[in-house]
Residue frames relative to the residue before (quaternion, step in Angstrom):
aa qw qx qy qz dx dy dz
M 1.0000 0.0000 0.0000 0.0000 0.00 0.00 0.00
E 0.3471 -0.7405 0.5503 0.1685 3.56 -1.23 0.65
L 0.6669 -0.5481 0.3300 0.3820 3.53 -1.22 0.61
H 0.6476 0.5140 -0.3532 0.4379 3.59 0.95 -0.71
E 0.6115 0.5258 -0.3532 0.4742 3.58 1.10 -0.57
I 0.6372 0.4968 -0.3467 0.4764 3.63 0.97 -0.70
R 0.6401 0.5234 -0.3530 0.4378 3.59 0.97 -0.71
Y 0.6048 0.5495 -0.3495 0.4583 3.53 1.12 -0.73
F 0.6206 0.5495 -0.3266 0.4542 3.58 0.99 -0.92
L 0.6872 0.4904 -0.2880 0.4520 3.57 0.83 -1.07
A 0.6412 0.5257 -0.3469 0.4383 3.59 0.99 -0.76
V 0.6435 0.5043 -0.3218 0.4776 3.59 0.99 -0.81
S 0.6219 0.5317 -0.3410 0.4629 3.62 1.02 -0.83
K 0.6895 0.4878 -0.2915 0.4490 3.57 0.96 -0.82
T 0.7852 0.3690 -0.1750 0.4655 3.58 0.77 -0.99
R 0.2427 -0.7890 0.5165 0.2278 3.56 1.26 -0.61
N 0.6867 0.4102 -0.2493 0.5459 3.53 1.25 0.57
F 0.4008 -0.7437 0.4725 0.2510 3.67 -0.53 1.11
T 0.6340 0.5549 -0.3289 0.4266 3.52 1.02 -0.83
R 0.7101 0.4522 -0.2606 0.4725 3.52 0.82 -1.06
A 0.6036 0.5667 -0.3326 0.4515 3.55 1.14 -0.70
A 0.6415 0.5348 -0.3050 0.4577 3.55 1.01 -0.91
E 0.6475 0.5116 -0.3095 0.4725 3.56 1.04 -0.96
L 0.6550 0.5318 -0.3121 0.4367 3.54 0.94 -0.93
C 0.7337 0.4005 -0.2155 0.5049 3.56 1.08 -0.77
N 0.4000 -0.7459 0.4558 0.2753 3.59 1.29 -0.04
V 0.5494 0.5297 -0.4351 0.4778 3.54 0.98 0.97
T 0.5777 -0.5441 0.4582 0.4004 3.55 -1.31 0.13
Q 0.6266 -0.5586 0.3941 0.3742 3.51 -1.26 0.59
P 0.6636 0.4906 -0.3515 0.4421 3.69 0.86 -0.77
A 0.6280 0.5314 -0.3418 0.4543 3.63 1.03 -0.65
L 0.6568 0.4864 -0.3124 0.4842 3.57 1.02 -0.82
T 0.6563 0.5311 -0.3156 0.4331 3.59 0.95 -0.81
R 0.6484 0.5076 -0.3155 0.4716 3.54 1.07 -0.82
A 0.6263 0.5503 -0.3239 0.4472 3.57 1.06 -0.74
I 0.6583 0.4833 -0.3097 0.4870 3.56 1.02 -0.81
Q 0.6357 0.5236 -0.3233 0.4660 3.57 0.98 -0.78
K 0.6227 0.5349 -0.3475 0.4532 3.61 1.00 -0.78
I 0.6466 0.5152 -0.3325 0.4538 3.57 0.92 -0.88
E 0.6597 0.5151 -0.3047 0.4546 3.55 0.92 -0.96
E 0.6387 0.5009 -0.3426 0.4731 3.65 0.96 -0.71
E 0.6705 0.5160 -0.3168 0.4288 3.59 0.93 -0.81
I 0.7469 0.3786 -0.2123 0.5037 3.58 0.94 -0.84
G 0.4610 -0.7291 0.4185 0.2842 3.60 1.22 -0.22
G 0.7674 0.2985 -0.2008 0.5308 3.55 1.04 0.56
L 0.5578 -0.6023 0.4547 0.3454 3.62 -1.21 0.43
L 0.2794 -0.7597 0.5658 0.1567 3.46 -1.12 0.80
F 0.7781 0.1868 -0.1149 0.5886 3.58 1.18 -0.54
S 0.3101 -0.6876 0.6183 0.2207 3.47 -1.26 0.63
R 0.1784 -0.8194 0.5427 0.0468 3.51 -0.53 1.29
E 0.1120 0.7561 -0.6325 0.1256 3.55 -0.10 1.31
R 0.6559 -0.5419 0.3653 0.3777 3.49 -1.20 0.74
G 0.8483 0.0266 -0.0659 0.5247 3.57 -0.60 1.22
N 0.7358 0.3245 -0.2195 0.5523 3.56 1.24 0.29
I 0.0523 0.7870 -0.6086 0.0869 3.59 -0.17 1.29
H 0.1470 0.7920 -0.5780 0.1305 3.60 -0.64 1.06
L 0.6032 -0.5878 0.4048 0.3561 3.56 -1.24 0.49
T 0.3965 -0.6613 0.5776 0.2680 3.55 -1.13 0.68
D 0.7051 -0.4117 0.3350 0.4702 3.61 -1.31 0.11
L 0.6504 0.5100 -0.3105 0.4696 3.65 0.97 -0.83
G 0.6543 0.5028 -0.3162 0.4681 3.57 0.99 -0.85
R 0.6426 0.4999 -0.3298 0.4779 3.65 0.96 -0.72
L 0.6502 0.5129 -0.3358 0.4489 3.58 0.99 -0.75
L 0.7643 0.3970 -0.2273 0.4544 3.60 0.88 -0.84
E 0.5065 0.6738 -0.4433 0.3048 3.61 1.09 -0.38
P 0.6935 0.4607 -0.3379 0.4389 3.72 0.65 -0.76
Q 0.6600 0.4876 -0.3294 0.4670 3.56 1.08 -0.65
F 0.6101 0.5174 -0.3546 0.4841 3.60 1.10 -0.57
S 0.6231 0.5499 -0.3228 0.4530 3.56 0.97 -0.77
E 0.6821 0.4888 -0.2811 0.4656 3.47 0.97 -0.93
M 0.6024 0.5390 -0.3579 0.4674 3.61 1.09 -0.59
I 0.6611 0.4898 -0.3189 0.4704 3.62 0.94 -0.78
E 0.6453 0.5169 -0.3209 0.4620 3.57 0.99 -0.80
H 0.6460 0.5057 -0.3239 0.4712 3.57 0.99 -0.77
A 0.6263 0.5337 -0.3294 0.4630 3.60 1.05 -0.77
H 0.6583 0.4908 -0.3116 0.4782 3.58 0.96 -0.86
A 0.6556 0.5201 -0.3212 0.4434 3.56 0.92 -0.82
A 0.6457 0.5064 -0.3203 0.4732 3.55 1.01 -0.82
K 0.6596 0.4913 -0.3287 0.4642 3.64 0.88 -0.77
E 0.6601 0.5099 -0.3144 0.4532 3.57 1.01 -0.76
A 0.6232 0.5328 -0.3226 0.4729 3.53 1.11 -0.75
A 0.6577 0.5009 -0.2932 0.4802 3.55 0.97 -0.92
R 0.6027 0.5569 -0.3396 0.4597 3.61 1.03 -0.80
R 0.7085 0.4727 -0.2476 0.4617 3.53 0.76 -1.17
F 0.6537 0.5068 -0.3299 0.4550 3.60 0.99 -0.80
L 0.6704 0.5012 -0.2935 0.4617 3.60 0.93 -0.89
K 0.7148 0.4130 -0.2374 0.5120 3.54 1.20 -0.55
L 0.4709 -0.7110 0.3908 0.3464 3.51 1.47 0.38
E 0.4768 0.6082 -0.4712 0.4251 3.56 0.99 0.98
G 0.8384 0.0617 -0.0630 0.5378 3.60 -0.50 1.14
A 0.4021 0.7259 -0.4638 0.3102 3.59 1.26 0.36
Q 0.2035 -0.7793 0.5808 0.1180 3.54 -1.01 0.77
L 0.0273 -0.7859 0.6175 -0.0161 3.55 -0.95 0.94
T 0.2076 -0.7581 0.6059 0.1227 3.56 -1.21 0.62
L 0.1298 -0.8040 0.5802 -0.0016 3.45 -0.68 1.25
G 0.2228 -0.7634 0.5864 0.1541 3.60 -0.74 1.00
V 0.1164 -0.7971 0.5924 0.0065 3.55 -0.92 1.01
M 0.4630 -0.6663 0.5168 0.2730 3.53 -0.83 0.99
C 0.4975 -0.7194 0.4009 0.2723 3.55 -0.74 1.03
T 0.6591 0.4976 -0.3121 0.4696 3.60 1.21 -0.21
I 0.4780 0.6286 -0.4513 0.4155 3.59 1.23 0.20
G 0.4051 -0.7398 0.4739 0.2529 3.61 -0.71 0.99
P 0.4694 -0.7211 0.4357 0.2642 3.53 -0.78 1.06
L 0.6000 0.5920 -0.3645 0.3958 3.57 1.10 -0.70
R 0.6535 0.4887 -0.3076 0.4894 3.57 1.05 -0.76
F 0.7247 0.4688 -0.2728 0.4251 3.59 0.87 -0.86
V 0.5463 0.6483 -0.3938 0.3552 3.61 1.17 -0.52
A 0.6203 0.5582 -0.3342 0.4382 3.55 1.04 -0.82
F 0.6378 0.4992 -0.3241 0.4888 3.56 1.01 -0.73
L 0.6596 0.5132 -0.3173 0.4481 3.59 0.85 -0.91
N 0.6393 0.5043 -0.3501 0.4630 3.63 0.95 -0.69
R 0.6569 0.5101 -0.3181 0.4551 3.56 0.94 -0.85
F 0.6533 0.5243 -0.3037 0.4540 3.59 0.99 -0.92
R 0.6606 0.5092 -0.3137 0.4537 3.58 0.99 -0.84
A 0.6476 0.5424 -0.2993 0.4436 3.54 1.08 -0.80
T 0.7485 0.3918 -0.2064 0.4936 3.56 1.01 -0.81
H 0.7884 0.1760 -0.1116 0.5788 3.61 1.25 -0.36
P 0.0342 -0.8597 0.5094 0.0175 3.61 0.67 1.19
G 0.6608 0.5401 -0.3310 0.4025 3.62 1.12 -0.36
I 0.6271 0.5234 -0.3462 0.4615 3.61 1.27 -0.09
E 0.2042 -0.7673 0.5995 0.1007 3.49 -0.83 1.08
L 0.1422 -0.8360 0.5299 0.0112 3.57 -0.42 1.32
T 0.1633 -0.7627 0.6239 0.0496 3.54 -0.94 1.09
L 0.2146 -0.7636 0.5990 0.1097 3.62 -0.84 1.04
I 0.1139 -0.7497 0.6509 0.0346 3.44 -1.06 1.03
E 0.1537 -0.8209 0.5438 0.0828 3.62 -0.66 1.03
S 0.2411 0.7584 -0.5783 0.1798 3.56 -0.83 0.88
V 0.6373 -0.5041 0.4250 0.3989 3.54 -1.44 -0.12
P 0.6977 -0.5022 0.3099 0.4061 3.63 -1.13 0.48
A 0.6345 0.5450 -0.3261 0.4405 3.60 0.90 -0.89
K 0.7066 0.4580 -0.2615 0.4718 3.56 0.90 -0.98
L 0.6295 0.5492 -0.3113 0.4529 3.52 1.08 -0.80
S 0.6400 0.5170 -0.3190 0.4705 3.56 1.10 -0.86
E 0.6324 0.5152 -0.3404 0.4677 3.63 0.95 -0.68
M 0.6551 0.5007 -0.3150 0.4700 3.58 0.94 -0.87
L 0.6324 0.5065 -0.3642 0.4592 3.61 0.91 -0.73
A 0.6789 0.5055 -0.3129 0.4308 3.59 0.78 -0.95
S 0.6975 0.4520 -0.2683 0.4870 3.68 1.02 -0.75
G 0.5156 -0.6461 0.4349 0.3572 3.63 1.16 -0.32
A 0.4062 0.7264 -0.4631 0.3048 3.58 1.30 0.10
I 0.7670 0.1385 -0.0899 0.6201 3.67 1.17 -0.59
D 0.5034 -0.6749 0.4647 0.2742 3.53 -1.18 0.61
I 0.7961 -0.0080 0.0702 0.6011 3.54 0.86 -0.95
A 0.1542 -0.7882 0.5848 0.1138 3.65 -1.08 0.52
L 0.2362 -0.7444 0.6096 0.1360 3.56 -1.08 0.77
M 0.3263 0.7570 -0.5041 0.2574 3.55 -0.36 1.21
A 0.2513 -0.7240 0.6208 0.1652 3.47 -1.46 0.02
Q 0.0466 0.8031 -0.5918 0.0520 3.57 -1.17 0.56
P 0.5003 -0.6535 0.4705 0.3182 3.54 -0.84 0.97
G 0.8170 0.2350 -0.1887 0.4915 3.61 -0.84 0.93
G 0.5441 -0.6568 0.3850 0.3527 3.55 1.28 0.11
F 0.5228 -0.6348 0.4856 0.2965 3.51 -1.36 -0.36
A 0.4620 -0.6993 0.4857 0.2482 3.46 -1.03 0.99
D 0.6254 -0.4962 0.4400 0.4111 3.57 -1.37 0.35
P 0.6067 -0.1455 -0.7741 -0.1072 1.52 -2.21 1.23
L 0.3899 0.7326 -0.4788 0.2863 3.61 1.17 0.45
R 0.1133 -0.7741 0.6194 0.0652 3.55 -1.07 0.71
A 0.1881 -0.8071 0.5571 0.0538 3.52 -0.72 1.19
T 0.1140 -0.7631 0.6330 0.0634 3.60 -0.97 0.82
P 0.4465 -0.7348 0.4584 0.2247 3.58 -0.56 1.24
L 0.1645 -0.7820 0.5921 0.1042 3.62 -0.98 0.78
Y 0.7795 -0.2062 0.1809 0.5632 3.60 0.74 -1.03
G 0.3910 -0.6904 0.5510 0.2583 3.53 -1.24 0.49
E 0.0751 -0.7923 0.6054 0.0133 3.55 -1.17 0.67
R 0.2963 -0.7728 0.5380 0.1599 3.53 -0.78 1.01
F 0.4633 -0.6451 0.5325 0.2926 3.47 -1.30 0.39
V 0.1200 -0.7702 0.6242 0.0534 3.52 -1.13 0.73
V 0.4035 -0.6392 0.5848 0.2944 3.51 -1.37 0.12
A 0.1844 -0.7820 0.5864 0.1033 3.59 -0.74 1.01
C 0.0443 0.7861 -0.6132 0.0640 3.51 -1.08 0.88
A 0.5188 -0.6173 0.4689 0.3605 3.57 -1.25 0.21
H 0.6537 -0.4658 0.4275 0.4160 3.52 -1.45 0.34
G 0.7662 0.3394 -0.2618 0.4788 3.55 -0.95 0.91
H 0.5157 0.6136 -0.4321 0.4133 3.57 1.24 -0.18
A 0.6222 -0.5657 0.3905 0.3746 3.60 -1.19 0.53
F 0.6150 0.5583 -0.3634 0.4219 3.58 1.12 -0.52
T 0.5284 0.6444 -0.4227 0.3563 3.61 1.11 -0.24
H 0.6401 0.5134 -0.3014 0.4857 3.56 1.31 -0.42
H 0.6234 0.5352 -0.3394 0.4579 3.61 1.27 -0.06
N 0.3804 -0.6815 0.5523 0.2929 3.61 -1.12 0.51
A 0.7720 0.0259 -0.0035 0.6350 3.60 1.18 -0.53
I 0.3496 -0.7319 0.5572 0.1779 3.50 -1.29 0.45
R 0.2742 -0.7221 0.6151 0.1584 3.59 -0.85 1.04
L 0.5953 -0.5807 0.3986 0.3867 3.54 -1.09 0.58
T 0.6039 0.5673 -0.3452 0.4409 3.56 1.15 -0.65
D 0.5957 0.5874 -0.3565 0.4160 3.58 1.19 -0.53
M 0.5779 0.6182 -0.3367 0.4129 3.55 1.34 -0.42
E 0.4337 0.7266 -0.4501 0.2853 3.58 1.25 -0.25
G 0.8471 0.1592 -0.1259 0.4912 3.60 -0.80 1.04
Q 0.4986 0.6648 -0.4360 0.3455 3.63 1.27 -0.09
I 0.4514 -0.6310 0.5580 0.2945 3.54 -1.22 0.70
Y 0.1119 -0.8477 0.5182 0.0184 3.58 -0.48 1.12
L 0.2132 -0.7542 0.6116 0.1082 3.56 -1.01 0.92
Q 0.2586 -0.8327 0.4793 0.1005 3.54 -0.44 1.25
R 0.2842 -0.7253 0.6109 0.1415 3.51 -1.03 0.97
I 0.3474 -0.7956 0.4530 0.2030 3.57 -0.10 1.31
N 0.7489 0.4225 -0.2431 0.4490 3.59 0.88 -0.84
C 0.4211 0.7065 -0.4935 0.2828 3.61 1.16 0.13
E 0.3872 -0.7455 0.4982 0.2148 3.59 -0.60 1.17
Y 0.7073 0.4066 -0.2801 0.5059 3.66 1.14 -0.25
R 0.2824 0.7901 -0.4997 0.2152 3.61 1.24 0.34
D 0.7056 0.4526 -0.2878 0.4631 3.62 0.74 -1.02
L 0.6412 0.5311 -0.3431 0.4347 3.61 0.98 -0.71
L 0.6590 0.4908 -0.3055 0.4812 3.58 0.98 -0.88
A 0.6514 0.5080 -0.3402 0.4492 3.57 0.96 -0.74
E 0.6352 0.5264 -0.3228 0.4640 3.57 1.04 -0.72
L 0.6556 0.5049 -0.3261 0.4571 3.59 0.95 -0.78
L 0.6328 0.4998 -0.3349 0.4874 3.61 1.07 -0.65
R 0.6153 0.5318 -0.3482 0.4662 3.69 0.94 -0.73
E 0.6547 0.5416 -0.3160 0.4221 3.58 0.89 -0.97
R 0.7420 0.3616 -0.1951 0.5298 3.60 1.17 -0.63
D 0.4411 -0.7232 0.4320 0.3096 3.60 1.32 0.30
V 0.3472 0.7254 -0.5036 0.3157 3.54 1.05 0.86
E 0.1535 -0.7807 0.6020 0.0674 3.57 -0.78 1.10
I 0.0821 -0.7712 0.6300 0.0406 3.54 -0.86 1.01
L 0.4297 -0.6915 0.5252 0.2475 3.57 -1.17 0.55
R 0.1974 -0.8019 0.5527 0.1117 3.58 -0.16 1.18
S 0.1369 -0.8096 0.5697 0.0366 3.55 -0.76 1.08
Y 0.8306 -0.0498 0.0590 0.5515 3.59 0.07 -1.15
R 0.1664 -0.7543 0.6273 0.0997 3.57 -1.24 0.60
S 0.1373 0.7901 -0.5925 0.0768 3.56 -1.06 0.66
E 0.3886 -0.7003 0.5354 0.2682 3.56 -1.16 0.60
R 0.5675 0.5663 -0.3933 0.4501 3.59 1.26 0.05
E 0.3858 -0.7267 0.5220 0.2248 3.60 -0.61 1.14
D 0.6668 0.5095 -0.3199 0.4399 3.62 0.87 -0.91
W 0.6442 0.5074 -0.3541 0.4496 3.65 0.93 -0.71
I 0.6584 0.4993 -0.3384 0.4502 3.59 0.86 -0.84
Q 0.6641 0.5005 -0.3144 0.4578 3.59 0.92 -0.85
A 0.6378 0.5190 -0.3369 0.4587 3.59 1.05 -0.71
M 0.6446 0.4985 -0.3214 0.4824 3.61 1.04 -0.71
V 0.6169 0.5194 -0.3483 0.4779 3.59 1.02 -0.71
A 0.6714 0.4880 -0.3055 0.4666 3.58 0.86 -0.92
G 0.6888 0.4628 -0.2907 0.4763 3.62 1.08 -0.54
G 0.5807 -0.6365 0.3583 0.3594 3.62 1.25 0.31
M 0.4657 0.7089 -0.4411 0.2933 3.58 1.15 0.32
G 0.7780 -0.1891 0.1321 0.5844 3.63 1.21 -0.11
V 0.4577 -0.6426 0.5387 0.2957 3.47 -1.41 -0.20
C 0.0775 -0.7925 0.5988 0.0862 3.65 -1.25 0.13
F 0.4362 -0.6095 0.5777 0.3232 3.52 -1.33 0.31
M 0.1206 0.7875 -0.5996 0.0762 3.55 -1.10 0.73
P 0.5371 -0.5859 0.4547 0.4018 3.59 -1.09 0.40
E 0.6274 -0.6282 0.3246 0.3262 3.55 -0.98 0.94
Y 0.7337 0.4091 -0.2419 0.4856 3.61 1.12 -0.62
S 0.5299 0.6623 -0.3942 0.3537 3.54 1.26 0.16
L 0.4407 0.7101 -0.4424 0.3252 3.58 1.25 -0.12
V 0.0023 -0.8251 0.5628 -0.0488 3.54 -0.69 1.14
L 0.7207 0.3882 -0.2483 0.5178 3.66 1.19 -0.28
P 0.4697 -0.6233 0.5380 0.3186 3.59 -1.17 0.56
G 0.7041 0.4866 -0.3411 0.3887 3.50 -1.34 0.27
L 0.6326 0.5110 -0.3389 0.4730 3.61 1.25 0.17
L 0.1923 -0.7123 0.6593 0.1449 3.54 -1.20 0.59
T 0.1130 -0.7838 0.6062 0.0733 3.59 -1.10 0.69
R 0.0870 -0.7650 0.6364 0.0464 3.51 -1.15 0.74
P 0.4955 -0.6775 0.4495 0.3056 3.59 -0.91 0.92
V 0.4494 -0.6606 0.5480 0.2477 3.52 -1.22 0.75
I 0.0287 0.7943 -0.6060 0.0323 3.56 -0.89 0.93
D 0.8195 0.2713 -0.1823 0.4708 3.56 -1.33 0.20
P 0.3263 -0.5875 -0.5927 0.4439 1.57 1.16 2.22
M 0.5490 -0.5411 0.5137 0.3768 3.48 -1.39 0.26
V 0.1255 -0.7759 0.6133 0.0784 3.60 -0.90 0.84
S 0.0642 0.8025 -0.5885 0.0748 3.59 -0.83 1.00
R 0.2260 -0.7538 0.5931 0.1701 3.54 -1.26 0.27
E 0.3311 -0.7194 0.5771 0.1994 3.58 -1.22 0.47
V 0.2016 -0.7911 0.5673 0.1084 3.57 -0.51 1.17
C 0.0686 -0.8282 0.5557 -0.0242 3.46 -0.77 1.08
Y 0.3032 -0.6485 0.6101 0.3394 3.56 -1.22 0.09
V 0.1779 -0.8202 0.5430 0.0270 3.51 -0.87 1.08
T 0.0662 -0.7855 0.6150 -0.0177 3.51 -0.93 1.02
V 0.5149 -0.5973 0.4951 0.3646 3.55 -1.34 -0.14
A 0.4759 -0.6949 0.4718 0.2608 3.52 -0.68 1.27
G 0.8346 0.2405 -0.1832 0.4605 3.63 -1.01 0.86
R 0.5725 0.5773 -0.3935 0.4291 3.56 1.27 -0.15
R 0.4077 -0.7279 0.4937 0.2453 3.59 -0.81 1.01
W 0.3673 -0.7467 0.5229 0.1844 3.51 -1.02 0.97
S 0.4003 -0.6501 0.5828 0.2784 3.51 -1.17 0.61
S 0.6940 -0.4703 0.3297 0.4342 3.61 -1.21 0.21
P 0.6443 0.4995 -0.3310 0.4752 3.65 0.99 -0.78
V 0.6490 0.5072 -0.3352 0.4573 3.63 0.84 -0.84
A 0.6523 0.5072 -0.3157 0.4665 3.57 0.90 -0.92
A 0.6352 0.5326 -0.3401 0.4440 3.62 0.98 -0.76
L 0.6677 0.5098 -0.2838 0.4624 3.54 0.98 -0.93
A 0.6567 0.5225 -0.2954 0.4566 3.54 0.95 -0.91
N 0.6454 0.5154 -0.2983 0.4784 3.54 1.01 -0.92
A 0.6745 0.5062 -0.3063 0.4417 3.58 0.92 -0.90
L 0.6283 0.5260 -0.3298 0.4688 3.55 1.04 -0.81
R 0.6896 0.4924 -0.2747 0.4545 3.55 0.86 -0.99
E 0.7637 0.4071 -0.2234 0.4484 3.63 0.87 -0.79
Y 0.5044 0.6647 -0.4281 0.3471 3.55 1.26 -0.29
N 0.4333 -0.6960 0.5191 0.2417 3.59 -1.10 0.77
W 0.1085 -0.8105 0.5751 0.0254 3.63 -0.05 1.29
P 0.4284 -0.7070 0.4976 0.2627 3.64 -0.76 0.99
V 0.2598 -0.7335 0.6070 0.1615 3.50 -1.19 0.63
S 0.4789 -0.6987 0.4693 0.2496 3.57 -1.35 0.16
D 0.5049 -0.5971 0.5162 0.3493 3.53 -1.27 0.48
D 0.6928 -0.4706 0.3565 0.4141 3.52 -1.33 0.19
D 0.6919 0.4826 -0.2993 0.4458 3.59 1.12 -0.55
G 0.6241 -0.5653 0.3287 0.4276 3.57 1.32 0.17
S 0.6290 0.5419 -0.3534 0.4310 3.65 1.12 -0.21
T 0.5284 -0.6492 0.4608 0.2951 3.56 -1.08 0.73
D 0.1192 -0.7976 0.5874 0.0675 3.56 -0.81 0.89
G 0.6757 -0.5295 0.3360 0.3876 3.51 -1.25 -0.21
R 0.4342 0.6963 -0.4728 0.3211 3.57 1.26 0.06
I 0.2989 -0.7556 0.5624 0.1532 3.51 -1.27 0.51
A 0.3579 -0.7225 0.5569 0.1992 3.52 -1.02 0.89
R 0.1995 -0.7779 0.5860 0.1078 3.58 -0.92 0.81
């Protein structure tokens, strides 16, 4: 049976008159009668007792009436939810964010997006690029914000947002505070605090090996804030993206010879159709004015396009 046939049934149940029910549904009476008969044939019993001048529900009709009413209500609710979703009202999105992206930098974008799209409820999922890539492919998240040496394999498609250099973080009073920049060879003999989730960890280690630079690995943690707290406490130094600084008490110096940088992208699945909310988020990420850095590693007022 179809929804319009169920509506015809409910109209007859309400009016107790086939003619008035047909007018209410804006159909001819024969069409409405055929629809009611079709339902009765499908369920195998009469829904109405048709006595002259007296139309009323049978026991079967009374049994099914609340269930038919509920079906129509669910259909209306589904249509309303779809309407609100397509108009970006009450839409829910899930954004995967690489755990090494600094929240202070990203909050400004979130504030802007909330102001321009107040009807979209955004959930942030934090993880490493490999896990986020799996979640994208499975549909568990809609878009991911991440970077990865060598880019991303099919079917993922990456759209660059901004570049971000790596810096060395140290505490006030450390010998590096007297440097404007840090060469990788300057890292010789430094006590190093390792950020486990750094997606450029292997690349940085390889660059150190190529230059025969030995660092003294001390503590390792997947918590960015813990590593930064230990650096601020004078327990060692670490490499980190320049916009990942979240704790006071740290000094950063850009890495040179060679300069190491990453390209942060929003990543989607190639060929997958976007809903209106996903398209709104992608456009907002692409059009947002992400700040860039001066040559000394500090953020200036220039705008990345």
